[in-house]
Biotite code that builds the C-alpha atoms (Angstrom):
import biotite.structure as struc

atoms = struc.array([
    struc.Atom([-0.059, -0.336, 0.190], chain_id="A", res_id=1, res_name="MET", atom_name="CA", element="C"),
    struc.Atom([1.438, 3.988, -0.759], chain_id="A", res_id=2, res_name="LEU", atom_name="CA", element="C"),
    struc.Atom([1.502, 5.790, 1.633], chain_id="A", res_id=3, res_name="SER", atom_name="CA", element="C"),
    struc.Atom([-0.658, 9.415, 1.192], chain_id="A", res_id=4, res_name="ASP", atom_name="CA", element="C"),
    struc.Atom([2.603, 11.538, 0.063], chain_id="A", res_id=5, res_name="LYS", atom_name="CA", element="C"),
    struc.Atom([3.562, 8.875, -2.039], chain_id="A", res_id=6, res_name="LEU", atom_name="CA", element="C"),
    struc.Atom([0.521, 8.579, -4.361], chain_id="A", res_id=7, res_name="LEU", atom_name="CA", element="C"),
    struc.Atom([0.278, 12.360, -4.195], chain_id="A", res_id=8, res_name="LYS", atom_name="CA", element="C"),
    struc.Atom([3.686, 12.858, -5.856], chain_id="A", res_id=9, res_name="ALA", atom_name="CA", element="C"),
    struc.Atom([3.423, 9.810, -8.039], chain_id="A", res_id=10, res_name="LEU", atom_name="CA", element="C"),
    struc.Atom([-0.474, 11.722, -9.073], chain_id="A", res_id=11, res_name="ASN", atom_name="CA", element="C"),
    struc.Atom([1.474, 14.395, -9.626], chain_id="A", res_id=12, res_name="ASP", atom_name="CA", element="C"),
    struc.Atom([3.918, 12.673, -12.221], chain_id="A", res_id=13, res_name="GLN", atom_name="CA", element="C"),
    struc.Atom([1.608, 11.226, -13.668], chain_id="A", res_id=14, res_name="LEU", atom_name="CA", element="C"),
    struc.Atom([-0.152, 14.565, -14.167], chain_id="A", res_id=15, res_name="ASN", atom_name="CA", element="C"),
    struc.Atom([3.411, 16.183, -15.398], chain_id="A", res_id=16, res_name="PHE", atom_name="CA", element="C"),
    struc.Atom([3.778, 13.234, -17.680], chain_id="A", res_id=17, res_name="GLU", atom_name="CA", element="C"),
    struc.Atom([-0.097, 14.156, -19.438], chain_id="A", res_id=18, res_name="PHE", atom_name="CA", element="C"),
    struc.Atom([1.487, 17.620, -19.660], chain_id="A", res_id=19, res_name="PHE", atom_name="CA", element="C"),
    struc.Atom([4.814, 16.322, -21.149], chain_id="A", res_id=20, res_name="SER", atom_name="CA", element="C"),
    struc.Atom([2.893, 15.441, -23.965], chain_id="A", res_id=21, res_name="SER", atom_name="CA", element="C"),
    struc.Atom([0.944, 18.006, -24.630], chain_id="A", res_id=22, res_name="TYR", atom_name="CA", element="C"),
    struc.Atom([3.845, 19.818, -24.777], chain_id="A", res_id=23, res_name="THR", atom_name="CA", element="C"),
    struc.Atom([5.198, 17.695, -26.816], chain_id="A", res_id=24, res_name="TYR", atom_name="CA", element="C"),
    struc.Atom([2.416, 18.362, -29.796], chain_id="A", res_id=25, res_name="LEU", atom_name="CA", element="C"),
    struc.Atom([2.112, 22.445, -29.155], chain_id="A", res_id=26, res_name="ALA", atom_name="CA", element="C"),
    struc.Atom([6.215, 21.516, -30.276], chain_id="A", res_id=27, res_name="MET", atom_name="CA", element="C"),
    struc.Atom([5.370, 19.655, -32.982], chain_id="A", res_id=28, res_name="ALA", atom_name="CA", element="C"),
    struc.Atom([3.189, 21.931, -33.833], chain_id="A", res_id=29, res_name="SER", atom_name="CA", element="C"),
    struc.Atom([5.007, 24.773, -34.276], chain_id="A", res_id=30, res_name="TYR", atom_name="CA", element="C"),
    struc.Atom([7.620, 22.365, -36.550], chain_id="A", res_id=31, res_name="ALA", atom_name="CA", element="C"),
    struc.Atom([4.746, 21.463, -38.331], chain_id="A", res_id=32, res_name="ASP", atom_name="CA", element="C"),
    struc.Atom([3.684, 25.553, -38.956], chain_id="A", res_id=33, res_name="GLY", atom_name="CA", element="C"),
    struc.Atom([7.424, 25.983, -40.376], chain_id="A", res_id=34, res_name="GLN", atom_name="CA", element="C"),
    struc.Atom([6.950, 23.203, -42.550], chain_id="A", res_id=35, res_name="ASP", atom_name="CA", element="C"),
    struc.Atom([9.422, 20.960, -40.996], chain_id="A", res_id=36, res_name="PHE", atom_name="CA", element="C"),
    struc.Atom([7.889, 17.727, -41.134], chain_id="A", res_id=37, res_name="GLY", atom_name="CA", element="C"),
    struc.Atom([10.508, 15.696, -39.529], chain_id="A", res_id=38, res_name="GLY", atom_name="CA", element="C"),
    struc.Atom([10.952, 17.362, -36.553], chain_id="A", res_id=39, res_name="PHE", atom_name="CA", element="C"),
    struc.Atom([7.319, 17.577, -36.169], chain_id="A", res_id=40, res_name="ALA", atom_name="CA", element="C"),
    struc.Atom([6.982, 13.743, -36.615], chain_id="A", res_id=41, res_name="ASN", atom_name="CA", element="C"),
    struc.Atom([9.821, 13.806, -33.575], chain_id="A", res_id=42, res_name="PHE", atom_name="CA", element="C"),
    struc.Atom([7.863, 15.725, -31.442], chain_id="A", res_id=43, res_name="PHE", atom_name="CA", element="C"),
    struc.Atom([4.644, 13.763, -32.373], chain_id="A", res_id=44, res_name="ARG", atom_name="CA", element="C"),
    struc.Atom([7.028, 10.459, -31.451], chain_id="A", res_id=45, res_name="VAL", atom_name="CA", element="C"),
    struc.Atom([8.302, 12.209, -27.851], chain_id="A", res_id=46, res_name="GLN", atom_name="CA", element="C"),
    struc.Atom([4.555, 12.630, -26.922], chain_id="A", res_id=47, res_name="ALA", atom_name="CA", element="C"),
    struc.Atom([3.467, 9.183, -27.747], chain_id="A", res_id=48, res_name="GLN", atom_name="CA", element="C"),
    struc.Atom([6.005, 8.493, -25.692], chain_id="A", res_id=49, res_name="GLU", atom_name="CA", element="C"),
    struc.Atom([4.960, 10.436, -22.966], chain_id="A", res_id=50, res_name="GLU", atom_name="CA", element="C"),
    struc.Atom([1.455, 8.790, -22.471], chain_id="A", res_id=51, res_name="LEU", atom_name="CA", element="C"),
    struc.Atom([3.244, 5.676, -22.151], chain_id="A", res_id=52, res_name="PHE", atom_name="CA", element="C"),
    struc.Atom([5.274, 6.862, -19.483], chain_id="A", res_id=53, res_name="HIS", atom_name="CA", element="C"),
    struc.Atom([1.434, 8.639, -17.783], chain_id="A", res_id=54, res_name="ALA", atom_name="CA", element="C"),
    struc.Atom([-0.504, 4.978, -18.203], chain_id="A", res_id=55, res_name="MET", atom_name="CA", element="C"),
    struc.Atom([2.782, 3.412, -16.418], chain_id="A", res_id=56, res_name="LYS", atom_name="CA", element="C"),
    struc.Atom([2.282, 5.432, -13.793], chain_id="A", res_id=57, res_name="ILE", atom_name="CA", element="C"),
    struc.Atom([-1.387, 5.220, -14.157], chain_id="A", res_id=58, res_name="TYR", atom_name="CA", element="C"),
    struc.Atom([-1.563, 1.155, -14.020], chain_id="A", res_id=59, res_name="ASP", atom_name="CA", element="C"),
    struc.Atom([0.739, 1.044, -10.940], chain_id="A", res_id=60, res_name="TYR", atom_name="CA", element="C"),
    struc.Atom([-0.260, 3.651, -8.640], chain_id="A", res_id=61, res_name="ILE", atom_name="CA", element="C"),
    struc.Atom([-3.562, 1.212, -9.724], chain_id="A", res_id=62, res_name="THR", atom_name="CA", element="C"),
    struc.Atom([-2.187, -2.145, -9.407], chain_id="A", res_id=63, res_name="GLN", atom_name="CA", element="C"),
    struc.Atom([-1.265, -0.543, -5.877], chain_id="A", res_id=64, res_name="LYS", atom_name="CA", element="C"),
    struc.Atom([-4.576, -0.098, -4.753], chain_id="A", res_id=65, res_name="GLY", atom_name="CA", element="C"),
    struc.Atom([-4.465, 3.365, -4.796], chain_id="A", res_id=66, res_name="GLY", atom_name="CA", element="C"),
    struc.Atom([-6.655, 5.629, -6.903], chain_id="A", res_id=67, res_name="GLU", atom_name="CA", element="C"),
    struc.Atom([-5.725, 7.911, -9.765], chain_id="A", res_id=68, res_name="VAL", atom_name="CA", element="C"),
    struc.Atom([-6.114, 11.503, -8.975], chain_id="A", res_id=69, res_name="SER", atom_name="CA", element="C"),
    struc.Atom([-6.359, 13.495, -12.810], chain_id="A", res_id=70, res_name="LEU", atom_name="CA", element="C"),
    struc.Atom([-6.254, 16.995, -13.020], chain_id="A", res_id=71, res_name="ASP", atom_name="CA", element="C"),
    struc.Atom([-6.038, 19.913, -15.481], chain_id="A", res_id=72, res_name="SER", atom_name="CA", element="C"),
    struc.Atom([-3.728, 19.901, -17.847], chain_id="A", res_id=73, res_name="ILE", atom_name="CA", element="C"),
    struc.Atom([-1.806, 23.623, -18.318], chain_id="A", res_id=74, res_name="GLU", atom_name="CA", element="C"),
    struc.Atom([-1.370, 25.319, -21.600], chain_id="A", res_id=75, res_name="LYS", atom_name="CA", element="C"),
    struc.Atom([2.231, 24.423, -23.090], chain_id="A", res_id=76, res_name="PRO", atom_name="CA", element="C"),
    struc.Atom([4.323, 26.979, -24.522], chain_id="A", res_id=77, res_name="VAL", atom_name="CA", element="C"),
    struc.Atom([3.456, 27.143, -28.387], chain_id="A", res_id=78, res_name="ALA", atom_name="CA", element="C"),
    struc.Atom([5.674, 29.619, -29.892], chain_id="A", res_id=79, res_name="ASN", atom_name="CA", element="C"),
    struc.Atom([9.925, 29.878, -30.610], chain_id="A", res_id=80, res_name="TYR", atom_name="CA", element="C"),
    struc.Atom([12.725, 31.716, -32.199], chain_id="A", res_id=81, res_name="GLU", atom_name="CA", element="C"),
    struc.Atom([13.288, 28.562, -34.478], chain_id="A", res_id=82, res_name="SER", atom_name="CA", element="C"),
    struc.Atom([14.439, 25.171, -34.660], chain_id="A", res_id=83, res_name="VAL", atom_name="CA", element="C"),
    struc.Atom([17.496, 25.126, -32.120], chain_id="A", res_id=84, res_name="VAL", atom_name="CA", element="C"),
    struc.Atom([15.744, 26.966, -29.593], chain_id="A", res_id=85, res_name="ASP", atom_name="CA", element="C"),
    struc.Atom([12.294, 24.695, -29.768], chain_id="A", res_id=86, res_name="LEU", atom_name="CA", element="C"),
    struc.Atom([14.800, 21.765, -28.777], chain_id="A", res_id=87, res_name="PHE", atom_name="CA", element="C"),
    struc.Atom([16.563, 23.830, -26.275], chain_id="A", res_id=88, res_name="SER", atom_name="CA", element="C"),
    struc.Atom([13.581, 24.155, -24.551], chain_id="A", res_id=89, res_name="HIS", atom_name="CA", element="C"),
    struc.Atom([12.567, 20.395, -25.464], chain_id="A", res_id=90, res_name="GLY", atom_name="CA", element="C"),
    struc.Atom([16.457, 19.415, -23.723], chain_id="A", res_id=91, res_name="TYR", atom_name="CA", element="C"),
    struc.Atom([14.964, 21.486, -20.712], chain_id="A", res_id=92, res_name="ASP", atom_name="CA", element="C"),
    struc.Atom([11.921, 19.736, -20.243], chain_id="A", res_id=93, res_name="HIS", atom_name="CA", element="C"),
    struc.Atom([13.854, 16.495, -20.101], chain_id="A", res_id=94, res_name="GLU", atom_name="CA", element="C"),
    struc.Atom([16.208, 18.345, -17.279], chain_id="A", res_id=95, res_name="MET", atom_name="CA", element="C"),
    struc.Atom([13.328, 19.107, -15.067], chain_id="A", res_id=96, res_name="ALA", atom_name="CA", element="C"),
    struc.Atom([11.745, 15.565, -15.658], chain_id="A", res_id=97, res_name="VAL", atom_name="CA", element="C"),
    struc.Atom([14.378, 14.040, -14.312], chain_id="A", res_id=98, res_name="THR", atom_name="CA", element="C"),
    struc.Atom([14.747, 16.620, -11.250], chain_id="A", res_id=99, res_name="LYS", atom_name="CA", element="C"),
    struc.Atom([11.517, 15.287, -10.742], chain_id="A", res_id=100, res_name="ARG", atom_name="CA", element="C"),
    struc.Atom([11.224, 11.785, -11.106], chain_id="A", res_id=101, res_name="ILE", atom_name="CA", element="C"),
    struc.Atom([15.390, 11.881, -8.630], chain_id="A", res_id=102, res_name="TYR", atom_name="CA", element="C"),
    struc.Atom([13.132, 13.826, -6.247], chain_id="A", res_id=103, res_name="LYS", atom_name="CA", element="C"),
    struc.Atom([10.237, 10.605, -6.616], chain_id="A", res_id=104, res_name="LEU", atom_name="CA", element="C"),
    struc.Atom([13.014, 8.505, -5.609], chain_id="A", res_id=105, res_name="ALA", atom_name="CA", element="C"),
    struc.Atom([14.195, 10.406, -2.883], chain_id="A", res_id=106, res_name="ASP", atom_name="CA", element="C"),
    struc.Atom([10.857, 9.888, -1.404], chain_id="A", res_id=107, res_name="LEU", atom_name="CA", element="C"),
    struc.Atom([10.767, 6.142, -2.272], chain_id="A", res_id=108, res_name="ALA", atom_name="CA", element="C"),
    struc.Atom([13.980, 5.709, -0.905], chain_id="A", res_id=109, res_name="ASN", atom_name="CA", element="C"),
    struc.Atom([13.169, 7.810, 2.419], chain_id="A", res_id=110, res_name="GLU", atom_name="CA", element="C"),
    struc.Atom([9.873, 5.323, 2.902], chain_id="A", res_id=111, res_name="GLU", atom_name="CA", element="C"),
    struc.Atom([11.664, 2.233, 1.659], chain_id="A", res_id=112, res_name="ARG", atom_name="CA", element="C"),
    struc.Atom([8.723, 1.256, -1.096], chain_id="A", res_id=113, res_name="GLU", atom_name="CA", element="C"),
    struc.Atom([10.733, -0.681, -3.056], chain_id="A", res_id=114, res_name="HIS", atom_name="CA", element="C"),
    struc.Atom([7.981, -1.502, -5.931], chain_id="A", res_id=115, res_name="ALA", atom_name="CA", element="C"),
    struc.Atom([8.059, 2.040, -6.472], chain_id="A", res_id=116, res_name="THR", atom_name="CA", element="C"),
    struc.Atom([11.822, 1.873, -6.306], chain_id="A", res_id=117, res_name="ILE", atom_name="CA", element="C"),
    struc.Atom([11.492, -0.539, -8.899], chain_id="A", res_id=118, res_name="SER", atom_name="CA", element="C"),
    struc.Atom([9.085, 1.302, -11.654], chain_id="A", res_id=119, res_name="LEU", atom_name="CA", element="C"),
    struc.Atom([11.170, 4.639, -10.737], chain_id="A", res_id=120, res_name="LEU", atom_name="CA", element="C"),
    struc.Atom([14.768, 2.798, -12.145], chain_id="A", res_id=121, res_name="LYS", atom_name="CA", element="C"),
    struc.Atom([13.091, 2.312, -14.651], chain_id="A", res_id=122, res_name="TRP", atom_name="CA", element="C"),
    struc.Atom([11.900, 6.210, -14.908], chain_id="A", res_id=123, res_name="PHE", atom_name="CA", element="C"),
    struc.Atom([15.698, 7.373, -14.165], chain_id="A", res_id=124, res_name="ILE", atom_name="CA", element="C"),
    struc.Atom([16.835, 5.278, -16.556], chain_id="A", res_id=125, res_name="ASP", atom_name="CA", element="C"),
    struc.Atom([14.899, 6.293, -19.699], chain_id="A", res_id=126, res_name="GLU", atom_name="CA", element="C"),
    struc.Atom([15.330, 9.977, -18.349], chain_id="A", res_id=127, res_name="GLN", atom_name="CA", element="C"),
    struc.Atom([19.368, 9.452, -19.916], chain_id="A", res_id=128, res_name="VAL", atom_name="CA", element="C"),
    struc.Atom([18.578, 8.558, -22.278], chain_id="A", res_id=129, res_name="GLU", atom_name="CA", element="C"),
    struc.Atom([16.138, 11.277, -23.412], chain_id="A", res_id=130, res_name="GLU", atom_name="CA", element="C"),
    struc.Atom([18.290, 13.471, -21.974], chain_id="A", res_id=131, res_name="GLU", atom_name="CA", element="C"),
    struc.Atom([20.646, 12.376, -24.607], chain_id="A", res_id=132, res_name="ASN", atom_name="CA", element="C"),
    struc.Atom([18.464, 11.698, -27.025], chain_id="A", res_id=133, res_name="THR", atom_name="CA", element="C"),
    struc.Atom([17.668, 16.109, -26.977], chain_id="A", res_id=134, res_name="PHE", atom_name="CA", element="C"),
    struc.Atom([21.396, 16.391, -26.240], chain_id="A", res_id=135, res_name="ASN", atom_name="CA", element="C"),
    struc.Atom([22.424, 15.121, -29.317], chain_id="A", res_id=136, res_name="THR", atom_name="CA", element="C"),
    struc.Atom([19.897, 16.716, -32.091], chain_id="A", res_id=137, res_name="ILE", atom_name="CA", element="C"),
    struc.Atom([20.892, 20.072, -30.297], chain_id="A", res_id=138, res_name="LEU", atom_name="CA", element="C"),
    struc.Atom([24.122, 20.353, -30.550], chain_id="A", res_id=139, res_name="LYS", atom_name="CA", element="C"),
    struc.Atom([23.894, 18.811, -34.642], chain_id="A", res_id=140, res_name="ARG", atom_name="CA", element="C"),
    struc.Atom([21.516, 21.818, -34.971], chain_id="A", res_id=141, res_name="LEU", atom_name="CA", element="C"),
    struc.Atom([23.487, 24.500, -33.285], chain_id="A", res_id=142, res_name="LYS", atom_name="CA", element="C"),
    struc.Atom([26.645, 22.765, -35.884], chain_id="A", res_id=143, res_name="ARG", atom_name="CA", element="C"),
    struc.Atom([24.115, 23.151, -38.664], chain_id="A", res_id=144, res_name="VAL", atom_name="CA", element="C"),
    struc.Atom([23.053, 26.334, -38.045], chain_id="A", res_id=145, res_name="ASP", atom_name="CA", element="C"),
    struc.Atom([22.287, 28.563, -41.108], chain_id="A", res_id=146, res_name="GLY", atom_name="CA", element="C"),
    struc.Atom([22.895, 25.725, -43.246], chain_id="A", res_id=147, res_name="ASN", atom_name="CA", element="C"),
    struc.Atom([20.212, 24.953, -44.632], chain_id="A", res_id=148, res_name="PRO", atom_name="CA", element="C"),
    struc.Atom([20.738, 21.392, -46.476], chain_id="A", res_id=149, res_name="THR", atom_name="CA", element="C"),
    struc.Atom([22.012, 20.477, -42.828], chain_id="A", res_id=150, res_name="GLY", atom_name="CA", element="C"),
    struc.Atom([18.841, 21.766, -41.655], chain_id="A", res_id=151, res_name="LEU", atom_name="CA", element="C"),
    struc.Atom([16.845, 19.587, -44.036], chain_id="A", res_id=152, res_name="TYR", atom_name="CA", element="C"),
    struc.Atom([19.308, 16.939, -43.798], chain_id="A", res_id=153, res_name="MET", atom_name="CA", element="C"),
    struc.Atom([18.570, 16.352, -39.956], chain_id="A", res_id=154, res_name="LEU", atom_name="CA", element="C"),
    struc.Atom([14.496, 16.851, -40.540], chain_id="A", res_id=155, res_name="ASP", atom_name="CA", element="C"),
    struc.Atom([14.613, 14.256, -42.828], chain_id="A", res_id=156, res_name="ASP", atom_name="CA", element="C"),
    struc.Atom([15.853, 11.419, -40.304], chain_id="A", res_id=157, res_name="GLU", atom_name="CA", element="C"),
    struc.Atom([13.750, 12.907, -37.914], chain_id="A", res_id=158, res_name="LEU", atom_name="CA", element="C"),
    struc.Atom([10.828, 11.621, -40.059], chain_id="A", res_id=159, res_name="ALA", atom_name="CA", element="C"),
    struc.Atom([11.697, 8.223, -39.823], chain_id="A", res_id=160, res_name="THR", atom_name="CA", element="C"),
    struc.Atom([11.382, 8.089, -36.300], chain_id="A", res_id=161, res_name="ARG", atom_name="CA", element="C"),
    struc.Atom([8.856, 5.799, -34.373], chain_id="A", res_id=162, res_name="THR", atom_name="CA", element="C"),
    struc.Atom([6.884, 4.689, -31.459], chain_id="A", res_id=163, res_name="PHE", atom_name="CA", element="C"),
    struc.Atom([7.607, 1.638, -30.225], chain_id="A", res_id=164, res_name="THR", atom_name="CA", element="C"),
    struc.Atom([6.254, 0.664, -26.943], chain_id="A", res_id=165, res_name="PRO", atom_name="CA", element="C"),
    struc.Atom([9.019, -1.099, -24.520], chain_id="A", res_id=166, res_name="PRO", atom_name="CA", element="C"),
    struc.Atom([7.949, -4.598, -23.874], chain_id="A", res_id=167, res_name="ALA", atom_name="CA", element="C"),
    struc.Atom([6.670, -5.770, -21.171], chain_id="A", res_id=168, res_name="ALA", atom_name="CA", element="C"),
    struc.Atom([9.557, -6.203, -18.040], chain_id="A", res_id=169, res_name="GLN", atom_name="CA", element="C"),
])
């Protein structure tokens, strides 16, 4: 059974994952509006991943006998200065997610809630990948900034990204 404090923290993260999905859809919309379909695809896939993350927490809460509490979703930022600015905001967002997951893991460790620790280990590992993905793309974008050919090549590359849910553990 989850403590009230841990249940609230998990519900907060669940809702933040939904907000993250919404944020990445807004980023996809910006990229589409700039005629960068590949970048838009990247963010649509990212939005799907965030929904998967939210549902992973949702399922965990219900499996532990807790009650899921859904909140309103805040309107995300929708305008950016450039594609570099777009990915910079995405990278910052992922770093904020990591801090939230670490805080949750600290709470689970304090409460010696081993099942939650196990769940959060998956999220911690996932965040290493998420931050690296955004950081790598951001570095590449900065390298090609001002070079339309390089920008469109990266856009074409990101158009091939797909979402494949991780195999059940």
